[in-house]
mmCIF file of the N, C-alpha and C atoms, coordinates in Angstrom:
data_MODEL
# 
_entry.id   MODEL 
# 
loop_
_atom_site.group_PDB 
_atom_site.id 
_atom_site.type_symbol 
_atom_site.label_atom_id 
_atom_site.label_alt_id 
_atom_site.label_comp_id 
_atom_site.label_asym_id 
_atom_site.label_entity_id 
_atom_site.label_seq_id 
_atom_site.pdbx_PDB_ins_code 
_atom_site.Cartn_x 
_atom_site.Cartn_y 
_atom_site.Cartn_z 
_atom_site.occupancy 
_atom_site.B_iso_or_equiv 
_atom_site.pdbx_formal_charge 
_atom_site.auth_seq_id 
_atom_site.auth_comp_id 
_atom_site.auth_asym_id 
_atom_site.auth_atom_id 
_atom_site.pdbx_PDB_model_num 
ATOM 1   N N  . UNK A 1 1  ? 341.356 193.214 132.547 1.00 0.00 ? 1  UNK A N  1 
ATOM 2   C CA . UNK A 1 1  ? 342.084 193.427 131.324 1.00 0.00 ? 1  UNK A CA 1 
ATOM 3   C C  . UNK A 1 1  ? 341.732 194.795 130.732 1.00 0.00 ? 1  UNK A C  1 
ATOM 4   N N  . UNK A 1 2  ? 340.476 195.204 130.840 1.00 0.00 ? 2  UNK A N  1 
ATOM 5   C CA . UNK A 1 2  ? 340.043 196.488 130.297 1.00 0.00 ? 2  UNK A CA 1 
ATOM 6   C C  . UNK A 1 2  ? 340.781 197.636 130.966 1.00 0.00 ? 2  UNK A C  1 
ATOM 7   N N  . UNK A 1 3  ? 340.915 197.589 132.277 1.00 0.00 ? 3  UNK A N  1 
ATOM 8   C CA . UNK A 1 3  ? 341.596 198.681 132.978 1.00 0.00 ? 3  UNK A CA 1 
ATOM 9   C C  . UNK A 1 3  ? 343.093 198.679 132.688 1.00 0.00 ? 3  UNK A C  1 
ATOM 10  N N  . UNK A 1 4  ? 343.707 197.524 132.592 1.00 0.00 ? 4  UNK A N  1 
ATOM 11  C CA . UNK A 1 4  ? 345.142 197.440 132.302 1.00 0.00 ? 4  UNK A CA 1 
ATOM 12  C C  . UNK A 1 4  ? 345.446 197.992 130.910 1.00 0.00 ? 4  UNK A C  1 
ATOM 13  N N  . UNK A 1 5  ? 344.617 197.657 129.924 1.00 0.00 ? 5  UNK A N  1 
ATOM 14  C CA . UNK A 1 5  ? 344.831 198.110 128.548 1.00 0.00 ? 5  UNK A CA 1 
ATOM 15  C C  . UNK A 1 5  ? 344.240 199.493 128.271 1.00 0.00 ? 5  UNK A C  1 
ATOM 16  N N  . UNK A 1 6  ? 343.546 200.068 129.257 1.00 0.00 ? 6  UNK A N  1 
ATOM 17  C CA . UNK A 1 6  ? 342.914 201.386 129.150 1.00 0.00 ? 6  UNK A CA 1 
ATOM 18  C C  . UNK A 1 6  ? 341.990 201.461 127.934 1.00 0.00 ? 6  UNK A C  1 
ATOM 19  N N  . UNK A 1 7  ? 341.111 200.483 127.823 1.00 0.00 ? 7  UNK A N  1 
ATOM 20  C CA . UNK A 1 7  ? 340.157 200.399 126.714 1.00 0.00 ? 7  UNK A CA 1 
ATOM 21  C C  . UNK A 1 7  ? 338.897 201.174 127.084 1.00 0.00 ? 7  UNK A C  1 
ATOM 22  N N  . UNK A 1 8  ? 338.367 201.954 126.128 1.00 0.00 ? 8  UNK A N  1 
ATOM 23  C CA . UNK A 1 8  ? 337.148 202.722 126.354 1.00 0.00 ? 8  UNK A CA 1 
ATOM 24  C C  . UNK A 1 8  ? 335.943 201.786 126.366 1.00 0.00 ? 8  UNK A C  1 
ATOM 25  N N  . UNK A 1 9  ? 335.110 201.916 127.390 1.00 0.00 ? 9  UNK A N  1 
ATOM 26  C CA . UNK A 1 9  ? 333.928 201.065 127.552 1.00 0.00 ? 9  UNK A CA 1 
ATOM 27  C C  . UNK A 1 9  ? 332.680 201.930 127.497 1.00 0.00 ? 9  UNK A C  1 
ATOM 28  N N  . UNK A 1 10 ? 331.760 201.597 126.577 1.00 0.00 ? 10 UNK A N  1 
ATOM 29  C CA . UNK A 1 10 ? 330.459 202.267 126.507 1.00 0.00 ? 10 UNK A CA 1 
ATOM 30  C C  . UNK A 1 10 ? 329.561 201.680 127.587 1.00 0.00 ? 10 UNK A C  1 
ATOM 31  N N  . UNK A 1 11 ? 328.939 202.539 128.360 1.00 0.00 ? 11 UNK A N  1 
ATOM 32  C CA . UNK A 1 11 ? 328.004 202.056 129.360 1.00 0.00 ? 11 UNK A CA 1 
ATOM 33  C C  . UNK A 1 11 ? 326.619 201.949 128.735 1.00 0.00 ? 11 UNK A C  1 
ATOM 34  N N  . UNK A 1 12 ? 325.852 200.988 129.158 1.00 0.00 ? 12 UNK A N  1 
ATOM 35  C CA . UNK A 1 12 ? 324.501 200.782 128.656 1.00 0.00 ? 12 UNK A CA 1 
ATOM 36  C C  . UNK A 1 12 ? 323.744 199.901 129.616 1.00 0.00 ? 12 UNK A C  1 
ATOM 37  N N  . UNK A 1 13 ? 322.530 199.543 129.216 1.00 0.00 ? 13 UNK A N  1 
ATOM 38  C CA . UNK A 1 13 ? 321.721 198.670 130.053 1.00 0.00 ? 13 UNK A CA 1 
ATOM 39  C C  . UNK A 1 13 ? 322.381 197.296 130.121 1.00 0.00 ? 13 UNK A C  1 
ATOM 40  N N  . UNK A 1 14 ? 322.623 196.758 131.328 1.00 0.00 ? 14 UNK A N  1 
ATOM 41  C CA . UNK A 1 14 ? 323.226 195.427 131.441 1.00 0.00 ? 14 UNK A CA 1 
ATOM 42  C C  . UNK A 1 14 ? 322.363 194.359 130.776 1.00 0.00 ? 14 UNK A C  1 
ATOM 43  N N  . UNK A 1 15 ? 323.021 193.387 130.182 1.00 0.00 ? 15 UNK A N  1 
ATOM 44  C CA . UNK A 1 15 ? 322.367 192.275 129.518 1.00 0.00 ? 15 UNK A CA 1 
ATOM 45  C C  . UNK A 1 15 ? 322.761 190.991 130.238 1.00 0.00 ? 15 UNK A C  1 
ATOM 46  N N  . UNK A 1 16 ? 321.823 190.098 130.455 1.00 0.00 ? 16 UNK A N  1 
ATOM 47  C CA . UNK A 1 16 ? 322.122 188.810 131.076 1.00 0.00 ? 16 UNK A CA 1 
ATOM 48  C C  . UNK A 1 16 ? 322.705 187.841 130.059 1.00 0.00 ? 16 UNK A C  1 
ATOM 49  N N  . UNK A 1 17 ? 323.746 187.119 130.461 1.00 0.00 ? 17 UNK A N  1 
ATOM 50  C CA . UNK A 1 17 ? 324.405 186.153 129.586 1.00 0.00 ? 17 UNK A CA 1 
ATOM 51  C C  . UNK A 1 17 ? 324.570 184.849 130.349 1.00 0.00 ? 17 UNK A C  1 
ATOM 52  N N  . UNK A 1 18 ? 324.216 183.734 129.689 1.00 0.00 ? 18 UNK A N  1 
ATOM 53  C CA . UNK A 1 18 ? 324.457 182.423 130.300 1.00 0.00 ? 18 UNK A CA 1 
ATOM 54  C C  . UNK A 1 18 ? 325.696 181.832 129.652 1.00 0.00 ? 18 UNK A C  1 
ATOM 55  N N  . UNK A 1 19 ? 326.706 181.568 130.451 1.00 0.00 ? 19 UNK A N  1 
ATOM 56  C CA . UNK A 1 19 ? 327.952 181.013 129.953 1.00 0.00 ? 19 UNK A CA 1 
ATOM 57  C C  . UNK A 1 19 ? 327.792 179.528 129.669 1.00 0.00 ? 19 UNK A C  1 
ATOM 58  N N  . UNK A 1 20 ? 328.742 178.941 128.951 1.00 0.00 ? 20 UNK A N  1 
ATOM 59  C CA . UNK A 1 20 ? 328.670 177.564 128.504 1.00 0.00 ? 20 UNK A CA 1 
ATOM 60  C C  . UNK A 1 20 ? 328.437 176.551 129.598 1.00 0.00 ? 20 UNK A C  1 
ATOM 61  N N  . UNK A 1 21 ? 328.927 176.809 130.791 1.00 0.00 ? 21 UNK A N  1 
ATOM 62  C CA . UNK A 1 21 ? 328.757 175.848 131.881 1.00 0.00 ? 21 UNK A CA 1 
ATOM 63  C C  . UNK A 1 21 ? 327.536 176.162 132.739 1.00 0.00 ? 21 UNK A C  1 
ATOM 64  N N  . UNK A 1 22 ? 326.660 177.098 132.264 1.00 0.00 ? 22 UNK A N  1 
ATOM 65  C CA . UNK A 1 22 ? 325.390 177.365 132.922 1.00 0.00 ? 22 UNK A CA 1 
ATOM 66  C C  . UNK A 1 22 ? 325.350 178.559 133.853 1.00 0.00 ? 22 UNK A C  1 
ATOM 67  N N  . UNK A 1 23 ? 326.483 179.143 134.198 1.00 0.00 ? 23 UNK A N  1 
ATOM 68  C CA . UNK A 1 23 ? 326.539 180.286 135.107 1.00 0.00 ? 23 UNK A CA 1 
ATOM 69  C C  . UNK A 1 23 ? 325.998 181.539 134.408 1.00 0.00 ? 23 UNK A C  1 
ATOM 70  N N  . UNK A 1 24 ? 325.226 182.359 135.124 1.00 0.00 ? 24 UNK A N  1 
ATOM 71  C CA . UNK A 1 24 ? 324.674 183.596 134.576 1.00 0.00 ? 24 UNK A CA 1 
ATOM 72  C C  . UNK A 1 24 ? 325.485 184.789 135.068 1.00 0.00 ? 24 UNK A C  1 
ATOM 73  N N  . UNK A 1 25 ? 325.818 185.699 134.152 1.00 0.00 ? 25 UNK A N  1 
ATOM 74  C CA . UNK A 1 25 ? 326.505 186.947 134.491 1.00 0.00 ? 25 UNK A CA 1 
ATOM 75  C C  . UNK A 1 25 ? 325.831 188.085 133.730 1.00 0.00 ? 25 UNK A C  1 
ATOM 76  N N  . UNK A 1 26 ? 326.097 189.321 134.148 1.00 0.00 ? 26 UNK A N  1 
ATOM 77  C CA . UNK A 1 26 ? 325.553 190.500 133.473 1.00 0.00 ? 26 UNK A CA 1 
ATOM 78  C C  . UNK A 1 26 ? 326.684 191.268 132.807 1.00 0.00 ? 26 UNK A C  1 
ATOM 79  N N  . UNK A 1 27 ? 326.386 191.841 131.639 1.00 0.00 ? 27 UNK A N  1 
ATOM 80  C CA . UNK A 1 27 ? 327.393 192.647 130.959 1.00 0.00 ? 27 UNK A CA 1 
ATOM 81  C C  . UNK A 1 27 ? 327.680 193.907 131.764 1.00 0.00 ? 27 UNK A C  1 
ATOM 82  N N  . UNK A 1 28 ? 328.883 194.427 131.574 1.00 0.00 ? 28 UNK A N  1 
ATOM 83  C CA . UNK A 1 28 ? 329.305 195.649 132.279 1.00 0.00 ? 28 UNK A CA 1 
ATOM 84  C C  . UNK A 1 28 ? 329.722 196.734 131.303 1.00 0.00 ? 28 UNK A C  1 
ATOM 85  N N  . UNK A 1 29 ? 329.181 196.687 130.100 1.00 0.00 ? 29 UNK A N  1 
ATOM 86  C CA . UNK A 1 29 ? 329.499 197.669 129.081 1.00 0.00 ? 29 UNK A CA 1 
ATOM 87  C C  . UNK A 1 29 ? 329.963 196.987 127.811 1.00 0.00 ? 29 UNK A C  1 
ATOM 88  N N  . UNK A 1 30 ? 330.273 197.811 126.804 1.00 0.00 ? 30 UNK A N  1 
ATOM 89  C CA . UNK A 1 30 ? 330.636 197.289 125.491 1.00 0.00 ? 30 UNK A CA 1 
ATOM 90  C C  . UNK A 1 30 ? 331.824 198.071 124.945 1.00 0.00 ? 30 UNK A C  1 
ATOM 91  N N  . UNK A 1 31 ? 332.749 197.376 124.307 1.00 0.00 ? 31 UNK A N  1 
ATOM 92  C CA . UNK A 1 31 ? 333.878 197.998 123.625 1.00 0.00 ? 31 UNK A CA 1 
ATOM 93  C C  . UNK A 1 31 ? 333.682 197.768 122.134 1.00 0.00 ? 31 UNK A C  1 
ATOM 94  N N  . UNK A 1 32 ? 333.677 198.852 121.367 1.00 0.00 ? 32 UNK A N  1 
ATOM 95  C CA . UNK A 1 32 ? 333.445 198.739 119.919 1.00 0.00 ? 32 UNK A CA 1 
ATOM 96  C C  . UNK A 1 32 ? 334.758 198.553 119.167 1.00 0.00 ? 32 UNK A C  1 
ATOM 97  N N  . UNK A 1 33 ? 334.705 197.694 118.168 1.00 0.00 ? 33 UNK A N  1 
ATOM 98  C CA . UNK A 1 33 ? 335.807 197.450 117.240 1.00 0.00 ? 33 UNK A CA 1 
ATOM 99  C C  . UNK A 1 33 ? 337.151 197.235 117.930 1.00 0.00 ? 33 UNK A C  1 
ATOM 100 N N  . UNK A 1 34 ? 337.149 196.323 118.880 1.00 0.00 ? 34 UNK A N  1 
ATOM 101 C CA . UNK A 1 34 ? 338.381 195.947 119.559 1.00 0.00 ? 34 UNK A CA 1 
ATOM 102 C C  . UNK A 1 34 ? 339.168 195.006 118.652 1.00 0.00 ? 34 UNK A C  1 
ATOM 103 N N  . UNK A 1 35 ? 340.439 195.301 118.429 1.00 0.00 ? 35 UNK A N  1 
ATOM 104 C CA . UNK A 1 35 ? 341.251 194.467 117.552 1.00 0.00 ? 35 UNK A CA 1 
ATOM 105 C C  . UNK A 1 35 ? 341.748 193.245 118.307 1.00 0.00 ? 35 UNK A C  1 
ATOM 106 N N  . UNK A 1 36 ? 341.550 192.074 117.690 1.00 0.00 ? 36 UNK A N  1 
ATOM 107 C CA . UNK A 1 36 ? 342.039 190.828 118.270 1.00 0.00 ? 36 UNK A CA 1 
ATOM 108 C C  . UNK A 1 36 ? 342.863 190.085 117.217 1.00 0.00 ? 36 UNK A C  1 
ATOM 109 N N  . UNK A 1 37 ? 343.778 189.265 117.697 1.00 0.00 ? 37 UNK A N  1 
ATOM 110 C CA . UNK A 1 37 ? 344.660 188.516 116.803 1.00 0.00 ? 37 UNK A CA 1 
ATOM 111 C C  . UNK A 1 37 ? 344.736 187.072 117.271 1.00 0.00 ? 37 UNK A C  1 
ATOM 112 N N  . UNK A 1 38 ? 344.570 186.152 116.319 1.00 0.00 ? 38 UNK A N  1 
ATOM 113 C CA . UNK A 1 38 ? 344.710 184.725 116.562 1.00 0.00 ? 38 UNK A CA 1 
ATOM 114 C C  . UNK A 1 38 ? 345.761 184.221 115.587 1.00 0.00 ? 38 UNK A C  1 
ATOM 115 N N  . UNK A 1 39 ? 346.978 184.065 116.016 1.00 0.00 ? 39 UNK A N  1 
ATOM 116 C CA . UNK A 1 39 ? 348.066 183.698 115.103 1.00 0.00 ? 39 UNK A CA 1 
ATOM 117 C C  . UNK A 1 39 ? 348.265 184.805 114.089 1.00 0.00 ? 39 UNK A C  1 
ATOM 118 N N  . UNK A 1 40 ? 348.122 184.501 112.807 1.00 0.00 ? 40 UNK A N  1 
ATOM 119 C CA . UNK A 1 40 ? 348.284 185.515 111.760 1.00 0.00 ? 40 UNK A CA 1 
ATOM 120 C C  . UNK A 1 40 ? 346.965 186.185 111.395 1.00 0.00 ? 40 UNK A C  1 
ATOM 121 N N  . UNK A 1 41 ? 345.845 185.717 111.942 1.00 0.00 ? 41 UNK A N  1 
ATOM 122 C CA . UNK A 1 41 ? 344.530 186.272 111.634 1.00 0.00 ? 41 UNK A CA 1 
ATOM 123 C C  . UNK A 1 41 ? 344.232 187.467 112.536 1.00 0.00 ? 41 UNK A C  1 
ATOM 124 N N  . UNK A 1 42 ? 343.890 188.605 111.918 1.00 0.00 ? 42 UNK A N  1 
ATOM 125 C CA . UNK A 1 42 ? 343.511 189.822 112.648 1.00 0.00 ? 42 UNK A CA 1 
ATOM 126 C C  . UNK A 1 42 ? 342.063 190.161 112.305 1.00 0.00 ? 42 UNK A C  1 
ATOM 127 N N  . UNK A 1 43 ? 341.312 190.659 113.273 1.00 0.00 ? 43 UNK A N  1 
ATOM 128 C CA . UNK A 1 43 ? 339.957 191.131 113.023 1.00 0.00 ? 43 UNK A CA 1 
ATOM 129 C C  . UNK A 1 43 ? 339.571 192.128 114.107 1.00 0.00 ? 43 UNK A C  1 
ATOM 130 N N  . UNK A 1 44 ? 338.493 192.854 113.877 1.00 0.00 ? 44 UNK A N  1 
ATOM 131 C CA . UNK A 1 44 ? 337.944 193.759 114.880 1.00 0.00 ? 44 UNK A CA 1 
ATOM 132 C C  . UNK A 1 44 ? 336.570 193.251 115.277 1.00 0.00 ? 44 UNK A C  1 
ATOM 133 N N  . UNK A 1 45 ? 336.289 193.288 116.558 1.00 0.00 ? 45 UNK A N  1 
ATOM 134 C CA . UNK A 1 45 ? 335.012 192.788 117.066 1.00 0.00 ? 45 UNK A CA 1 
ATOM 135 C C  . UNK A 1 45 ? 334.465 193.749 118.117 1.00 0.00 ? 45 UNK A C  1 
ATOM 136 N N  . UNK A 1 46 ? 333.144 193.805 118.221 1.00 0.00 ? 46 UNK A N  1 
ATOM 137 C CA . UNK A 1 46 ? 332.504 194.496 119.332 1.00 0.00 ? 46 UNK A CA 1 
ATOM 138 C C  . UNK A 1 46 ? 332.416 193.487 120.460 1.00 0.00 ? 46 UNK A C  1 
ATOM 139 N N  . UNK A 1 47 ? 332.864 193.854 121.639 1.00 0.00 ? 47 UNK A N  1 
ATOM 140 C CA . UNK A 1 47 ? 332.874 192.913 122.754 1.00 0.00 ? 47 UNK A CA 1 
ATOM 141 C C  . UNK A 1 47 ? 332.116 193.473 123.952 1.00 0.00 ? 47 UNK A C  1 
ATOM 142 N N  . UNK A 1 48 ? 331.462 192.580 124.667 1.00 0.00 ? 48 UNK A N  1 
ATOM 143 C CA . UNK A 1 48 ? 330.761 192.934 125.901 1.00 0.00 ? 48 UNK A CA 1 
ATOM 144 C C  . UNK A 1 48 ? 331.641 192.545 127.075 1.00 0.00 ? 48 UNK A C  1 
ATOM 145 N N  . UNK A 1 49 ? 331.737 193.425 128.035 1.00 0.00 ? 49 UNK A N  1 
ATOM 146 C CA . UNK A 1 49 ? 332.546 193.185 129.219 1.00 0.00 ? 49 UNK A CA 1 
ATOM 147 C C  . UNK A 1 49 ? 331.759 192.307 130.191 1.00 0.00 ? 49 UNK A C  1 
ATOM 148 N N  . UNK A 1 50 ? 332.395 191.219 130.629 1.00 0.00 ? 50 UNK A N  1 
ATOM 149 C CA . UNK A 1 50 ? 331.805 190.276 131.575 1.00 0.00 ? 50 UNK A CA 1 
ATOM 150 C C  . UNK A 1 50 ? 332.861 189.870 132.585 1.00 0.00 ? 50 UNK A C  1 
ATOM 151 N N  . UNK A 1 51 ? 332.425 189.462 133.757 1.00 0.00 ? 51 UNK A N  1 
ATOM 152 C CA . UNK A 1 51 ? 333.345 188.848 134.720 1.00 0.00 ? 51 UNK A CA 1 
ATOM 153 C C  . UNK A 1 51 ? 333.538 187.405 134.297 1.00 0.00 ? 51 UNK A C  1 
ATOM 154 N N  . UNK A 1 52 ? 334.747 187.044 133.881 1.00 0.00 ? 52 UNK A N  1 
ATOM 155 C CA . UNK A 1 52 ? 335.011 185.707 133.372 1.00 0.00 ? 52 UNK A CA 1 
ATOM 156 C C  . UNK A 1 52 ? 336.006 184.924 134.210 1.00 0.00 ? 52 UNK A C  1 
ATOM 157 N N  . UNK A 1 53 ? 336.389 185.436 135.355 1.00 0.00 ? 53 UNK A N  1 
ATOM 158 C CA . UNK A 1 53 ? 337.368 184.719 136.171 1.00 0.00 ? 53 UNK A CA 1 
ATOM 159 C C  . UNK A 1 53 ? 338.722 184.736 135.497 1.00 0.00 ? 53 UNK A C  1 
ATOM 160 N N  . UNK A 1 54 ? 339.293 183.571 135.237 1.00 0.00 ? 54 UNK A N  1 
ATOM 161 C CA . UNK A 1 54 ? 340.641 183.526 134.673 1.00 0.00 ? 54 UNK A CA 1 
ATOM 162 C C  . UNK A 1 54 ? 340.661 183.475 133.139 1.00 0.00 ? 54 UNK A C  1 
ATOM 163 N N  . UNK A 1 55 ? 339.516 183.679 132.476 1.00 0.00 ? 55 UNK A N  1 
ATOM 164 C CA . UNK A 1 55 ? 339.470 183.716 131.010 1.00 0.00 ? 55 UNK A CA 1 
ATOM 165 C C  . UNK A 1 55 ? 339.631 185.152 130.521 1.00 0.00 ? 55 UNK A C  1 
ATOM 166 N N  . UNK A 1 56 ? 340.251 185.314 129.362 1.00 0.00 ? 56 UNK A N  1 
ATOM 167 C CA . UNK A 1 56 ? 340.389 186.644 128.771 1.00 0.00 ? 56 UNK A CA 1 
ATOM 168 C C  . UNK A 1 56 ? 339.196 186.999 127.896 1.00 0.00 ? 56 UNK A C  1 
ATOM 169 N N  . UNK A 1 57 ? 338.696 186.019 127.136 1.00 0.00 ? 57 UNK A N  1 
ATOM 170 C CA . UNK A 1 57 ? 337.652 186.310 126.163 1.00 0.00 ? 57 UNK A CA 1 
ATOM 171 C C  . UNK A 1 57 ? 336.904 185.031 125.820 1.00 0.00 ? 57 UNK A C  1 
ATOM 172 N N  . UNK A 1 58 ? 335.604 185.185 125.536 1.00 0.00 ? 58 UNK A N  1 
ATOM 173 C CA . UNK A 1 58 ? 334.793 184.100 125.001 1.00 0.00 ? 58 UNK A CA 1 
ATOM 174 C C  . UNK A 1 58 ? 334.255 184.578 123.660 1.00 0.00 ? 58 UNK A C  1 
ATOM 175 N N  . UNK A 1 59 ? 334.481 183.803 122.615 1.00 0.00 ? 59 UNK A N  1 
ATOM 176 C CA . UNK A 1 59 ? 333.930 184.124 121.305 1.00 0.00 ? 59 UNK A CA 1 
ATOM 177 C C  . UNK A 1 59 ? 332.625 183.366 121.153 1.00 0.00 ? 59 UNK A C  1 
ATOM 178 N N  . UNK A 1 60 ? 331.536 184.095 121.027 1.00 0.00 ? 60 UNK A N  1 
ATOM 179 C CA . UNK A 1 60 ? 330.234 183.464 120.973 1.00 0.00 ? 60 UNK A CA 1 
ATOM 180 C C  . UNK A 1 60 ? 329.721 183.257 119.566 1.00 0.00 ? 60 UNK A C  1 
ATOM 181 N N  . UNK A 1 61 ? 328.515 182.772 119.480 1.00 0.00 ? 61 UNK A N  1 
ATOM 182 C CA . UNK A 1 61 ? 327.869 182.469 118.209 1.00 0.00 ? 61 UNK A CA 1 
ATOM 183 C C  . UNK A 1 61 ? 327.704 183.723 117.360 1.00 0.00 ? 61 UNK A C  1 
ATOM 184 N N  . UNK A 1 62 ? 327.377 184.867 117.958 1.00 0.00 ? 62 UNK A N  1 
ATOM 185 C CA . UNK A 1 62 ? 327.205 186.107 117.193 1.00 0.00 ? 62 UNK A CA 1 
ATOM 186 C C  . UNK A 1 62 ? 328.474 186.466 116.433 1.00 0.00 ? 62 UNK A C  1 
ATOM 187 N N  . UNK A 1 63 ? 329.633 186.274 117.030 1.00 0.00 ? 63 UNK A N  1 
ATOM 188 C CA . UNK A 1 63 ? 330.908 186.568 116.380 1.00 0.00 ? 63 UNK A CA 1 
ATOM 189 C C  . UNK A 1 63 ? 331.150 185.594 115.227 1.00 0.00 ? 63 UNK A C  1 
ATOM 190 N N  . UNK A 1 64 ? 330.919 184.324 115.453 1.00 0.00 ? 64 UNK A N  1 
ATOM 191 C CA . UNK A 1 64 ? 331.146 183.308 114.429 1.00 0.00 ? 64 UNK A CA 1 
ATOM 192 C C  . UNK A 1 64 ? 330.168 183.426 113.262 1.00 0.00 ? 64 UNK A C  1 
ATOM 193 N N  . UNK A 1 65 ? 328.977 183.919 113.514 1.00 0.00 ? 65 UNK A N  1 
ATOM 194 C CA . UNK A 1 65 ? 327.935 184.039 112.491 1.00 0.00 ? 65 UNK A CA 1 
ATOM 195 C C  . UNK A 1 65 ? 328.407 184.851 111.291 1.00 0.00 ? 65 UNK A C  1 
ATOM 196 N N  . UNK A 1 66 ? 329.218 185.859 111.498 1.00 0.00 ? 66 UNK A N  1 
ATOM 197 C CA . UNK A 1 66 ? 329.659 186.726 110.394 1.00 0.00 ? 66 UNK A CA 1 
ATOM 198 C C  . UNK A 1 66 ? 330.566 186.018 109.401 1.00 0.00 ? 66 UNK A C  1 
ATOM 199 N N  . UNK A 1 67 ? 331.093 184.843 109.745 1.00 0.00 ? 67 UNK A N  1 
ATOM 200 C CA . UNK A 1 67 ? 331.985 184.115 108.855 1.00 0.00 ? 67 UNK A CA 1 
ATOM 201 C C  . UNK A 1 67 ? 331.269 183.047 108.030 1.00 0.00 ? 67 UNK A C  1 
ATOM 202 N N  . UNK A 1 68 ? 329.961 182.892 108.209 1.00 0.00 ? 68 UNK A N  1 
ATOM 203 C CA . UNK A 1 68 ? 329.224 181.893 107.446 1.00 0.00 ? 68 UNK A CA 1 
ATOM 204 C C  . UNK A 1 68 ? 329.521 180.492 107.949 1.00 0.00 ? 68 UNK A C  1 
ATOM 205 N N  . UNK A 1 69 ? 329.946 179.612 107.051 1.00 0.00 ? 69 UNK A N  1 
ATOM 206 C CA . UNK A 1 69 ? 330.212 178.231 107.422 1.00 0.00 ? 69 UNK A CA 1 
ATOM 207 C C  . UNK A 1 69 ? 331.468 178.146 108.288 1.00 0.00 ? 69 UNK A C  1 
ATOM 208 N N  . UNK A 1 70 ? 331.326 177.547 109.460 1.00 0.00 ? 70 UNK A N  1 
ATOM 209 C CA . UNK A 1 70 ? 332.435 177.379 110.407 1.00 0.00 ? 70 UNK A CA 1 
ATOM 210 C C  . UNK A 1 70 ? 332.531 175.892 110.739 1.00 0.00 ? 70 UNK A C  1 
ATOM 211 N N  . UNK A 1 71 ? 333.750 175.357 110.678 1.00 0.00 ? 71 UNK A N  1 
ATOM 212 C CA . UNK A 1 71 ? 333.960 173.937 110.946 1.00 0.00 ? 71 UNK A CA 1 
ATOM 213 C C  . UNK A 1 71 ? 334.848 173.779 112.176 1.00 0.00 ? 71 UNK A C  1 
ATOM 214 N N  . UNK A 1 72 ? 334.389 172.987 113.135 1.00 0.00 ? 72 UNK A N  1 
ATOM 215 C CA . UNK A 1 72 ? 335.159 172.687 114.341 1.00 0.00 ? 72 UNK A CA 1 
ATOM 216 C C  . UNK A 1 72 ? 335.699 171.266 114.238 1.00 0.00 ? 72 UNK A C  1 
ATOM 217 N N  . UNK A 1 73 ? 336.967 171.083 114.541 1.00 0.00 ? 73 UNK A N  1 
ATOM 218 C CA . UNK A 1 73 ? 337.555 169.751 114.615 1.00 0.00 ? 73 UNK A CA 1 
ATOM 219 C C  . UNK A 1 73 ? 337.961 169.541 116.074 1.00 0.00 ? 73 UNK A C  1 
ATOM 220 N N  . UNK A 1 74 ? 337.135 168.824 116.803 1.00 0.00 ? 74 UNK A N  1 
ATOM 221 C CA . UNK A 1 74 ? 337.364 168.666 118.238 1.00 0.00 ? 74 UNK A CA 1 
ATOM 222 C C  . UNK A 1 74 ? 338.563 167.775 118.540 1.00 0.00 ? 74 UNK A C  1 
ATOM 223 N N  . UNK A 1 75 ? 338.908 166.868 117.626 1.00 0.00 ? 75 UNK A N  1 
ATOM 224 C CA . UNK A 1 75 ? 340.084 166.020 117.834 1.00 0.00 ? 75 UNK A CA 1 
ATOM 225 C C  . UNK A 1 75 ? 341.371 166.841 117.825 1.00 0.00 ? 75 UNK A C  1 
ATOM 226 N N  . UNK A 1 76 ? 341.469 167.774 116.863 1.00 0.00 ? 76 UNK A N  1 
ATOM 227 C CA . UNK A 1 76 ? 342.684 168.589 116.730 1.00 0.00 ? 76 UNK A CA 1 
ATOM 228 C C  . UNK A 1 76 ? 342.538 169.983 117.342 1.00 0.00 ? 76 UNK A C  1 
ATOM 229 N N  . UNK A 1 77 ? 341.360 170.265 117.910 1.00 0.00 ? 77 UNK A N  1 
ATOM 230 C CA . UNK A 1 77 ? 341.076 171.551 118.557 1.00 0.00 ? 77 UNK A CA 1 
ATOM 231 C C  . UNK A 1 77 ? 341.342 172.728 117.621 1.00 0.00 ? 77 UNK A C  1 
ATOM 232 N N  . UNK A 1 78 ? 340.741 172.653 116.398 1.00 0.00 ? 78 UNK A N  1 
ATOM 233 C CA . UNK A 1 78 ? 340.879 173.718 115.429 1.00 0.00 ? 78 UNK A CA 1 
ATOM 234 C C  . UNK A 1 78 ? 339.521 174.208 114.974 1.00 0.00 ? 78 UNK A C  1 
ATOM 235 N N  . UNK A 1 79 ? 339.492 175.452 114.483 1.00 0.00 ? 79 UNK A N  1 
ATOM 236 C CA . UNK A 1 79 ? 338.291 176.061 113.909 1.00 0.00 ? 79 UNK A CA 1 
ATOM 237 C C  . UNK A 1 79 ? 338.686 176.590 112.547 1.00 0.00 ? 79 UNK A C  1 
ATOM 238 N N  . UNK A 1 80 ? 337.879 176.307 111.531 1.00 0.00 ? 80 UNK A N  1 
ATOM 239 C CA . UNK A 1 80 ? 338.148 176.801 110.171 1.00 0.00 ? 80 UNK A CA 1 
ATOM 240 C C  . UNK A 1 80 ? 336.954 177.595 109.665 1.00 0.00 ? 80 UNK A C  1 
ATOM 241 N N  . UNK A 1 81 ? 337.240 178.737 109.038 1.00 0.00 ? 81 UNK A N  1 
ATOM 242 C CA . UNK A 1 81 ? 336.209 179.567 108.413 1.00 0.00 ? 81 UNK A CA 1 
ATOM 243 C C  . UNK A 1 81 ? 336.869 180.418 107.345 1.00 0.00 ? 81 UNK A C  1 
ATOM 244 N N  . UNK A 1 82 ? 336.046 180.955 106.433 1.00 0.00 ? 82 UNK A N  1 
ATOM 245 C CA . UNK A 1 82 ? 336.572 181.832 105.373 1.00 0.00 ? 82 UNK A CA 1 
ATOM 246 C C  . UNK A 1 82 ? 336.355 183.278 105.751 1.00 0.00 ? 82 UNK A C  1 
# 
C-alpha cells in the first residue's frame, strides 16, 4: 500500500511487534501524520510499516490511548470514544 500511494517512509531501527494472533514481525519504517478516515471521522496518525498480509492497517493501543476512555461493543462491532 505504501508504494502504491507513494507515501514517504522514515527509515530507522526496526522494532519487533507481536500481532494479536501471536505472530512476530519487524517494522520497516515509519510514516508521520498519515491521514486516515473512518466514515465521517478524520484523524492523522503516525504509523509503522509492517508486513500484514491481506490487512491494510492495525490500530493498536498506542493510537487508542490518545482518546482517553474507549468503549468496545463486541455484539455490534463498534468502538466509541470522544
